[in-house]
N, C-alpha and C positions, 0 to 999 in steps of 0.2 A: 511196342513199348518205347518210351522216349529215351533217347540216348544223347548226351551232350555232343557226341561226334556226328549225330545225324545232321545232314545238310539238306535244306530244302530251298528251292527257288522261290522267288516271290509268287510266281504263278501257282506252284504247288501248294504253298501255304494258303494262299487266297482261296483255293478250291476246297479248303477244309472248313471254311467259315460259312455258317448260315447267318445272314444279316437279318436280325429280328426287327420288325416294324409293328410292335404290338401295344404301344402305350395306349391306355384307354381314351386319351383325348387327342389321338393322332388325327390331324386334318388331312384333307385331300392333297394339299400342297406338300405336306410332310411326307405323305406316301410317295408322291412323285419325286421329291428330293431324295428320299431314301432309296428308291429304285434307281435313280441316276447314280448315286454313290455306289451301289451294288454293281452296276454295269461298269462304272469307271474302274473299279478295283478288281473286277472279275471274280467275285466270290462265287461259291457253290450255288447258293440260293438266297432267296428272301423268304422269310417266314412271316406270314401276314394273317390277318383276320379274314374269315371266309367271305365277307361282303366285298373285299378289295381284290379278290383273285382275278376277276376279268380285267380290271384296270391294270394290275401289275403285269399280267400276261401281255397286254398291249404295249406297256412301257418297256418291257424287257425282251420283246420279240427280236430275234437274231443277236442277242447279246451273249448267249451261252449260259446265262444265269437262270436256274430253275425257279419255279414258283411253288411254294409250299403253304399249306394253310393249317392253322391250329384248329383242333376239334375238341369240344368240351373244355375249352380254355376259360378260366385258368385253374379251375378246381376239379375238373372231371365229373361234376355233379349232374350233368345231363343224362337223360335216360339213354340206354343203349340204342333204342330205335332213333332218337334224336341225333345221336352221334353218327349212326349209319346214314341217315338222311343228309346230314351236314356234309359227310364225306362224299356222298353221291353228287350233291350240288357243287362242292368245291372241285371235284374231278371234272364234272361237265363244264365248268367255267375255265378249266385249264391247269389246275393244280396237278403236279406230278409227284409231290410229296405231301404226306399227311402226318402232322405232329399231333397225336391224340394223347390227352391227359387221362390217366387212370383215375377211377373213382377213389380218391384218397380215403374216404370214410369206410368204404368196403374193404380196402386193404388193411386198414387199422383194425377193422372188425374180424380179420382173418376169413373173409368170405371170398376165398379164392375162385370158387366156381363162378360167382358173379363177375369178378374182374376178368377171368379168362374168357367168359362168354362175351363180355363187352369188347375185349381186345379182338377176339376172333371175328365178331361181326363187322367191326370197322376194317380189319385187315382183309376180309373177304371181299367187301365192297370196293376198297381201294385197289386190290390186286386185280379184280375183275376189270377195272378201268385202267390198269397199267401204271398205277401209282405205287410208290414205296411208302411204308409206314414206320414212323419213329414213335415208339411209346414213351411218354414222358412220366417219369417217376419223380414227383416233387419232394425232394429231400428235406426242404425246409419244414415240412409238416411232419416228417418222420424222424426228427432228431432224437426223440425218446423212444423210437420204435413203435410198437403197438402190437396188438394181437398176442401179447405175452412174449414178444420178441424184441431184442435190441434192434436199433436201426440197421446195423450191418446184417444181422440174421434175417430181418424182414426183407432186405434187398436180395439176399441169397436165396430166400424162399420164392420171391416173386419173379426175379429176373429170368431164370430158366424157363419157367412156365409161360411167360410172355413171349419168349422167342418161339416156344413150341406152338403157340397159338397163331403164329403167322407174322409177328413183328419182324421187320427187316433190321431194325436197330432198337435199342433201348437206351434212352437218354435220361440221365439223372440231372437235376437242376438245383443248383445251390444259389438262390437269389441274394443272399447276403454277400457271397463272394462276387457275384456279378456286380452288385452296387459298389463294393469296395474297388473292383477293377476299373469300373467307370469313373470313380472319384480320382483314382491314380492317373487314369488316362487324361482327365481334364486338368491335372496338375502338370502334365508334361509340357 
């Protein structure tokens, strides 16, 4: 829990940051530049698209920055087998963290069996290959809840079950807040 009295060193704070390089138009040069920034500041990891894992691993060798790949990004609509295979390939290429997006439509439909099987399949593949899994719960799509539940109740229903299926972390994403934070940062 955050406390105003907590004091972190720069290095400790940097190791809490996943540097995302996920823009749909990201060029090879932007990937390289982003990895250089990640190494310079010593962040925990870069989070990238699966095709870029090999290159990022090369760029970040000996930097202490982990490489993670998004799976089923951005909406979680890939089949479970596609997500499992995408995880396999990302891990073979050197990813040590997997950020998988749950199938939002299935969560909103209250098809928890499907969501849990999806998560369990990706977690099993990643863990077999020594990678950790973050399950992404896209809150932007869940603001009005779903499956007869409020947004908060939907999260309370899903989150414990996702951890029970093998997720090392569950991450909620608020894209509006991210965009607002980025705008503020640009104004600094």
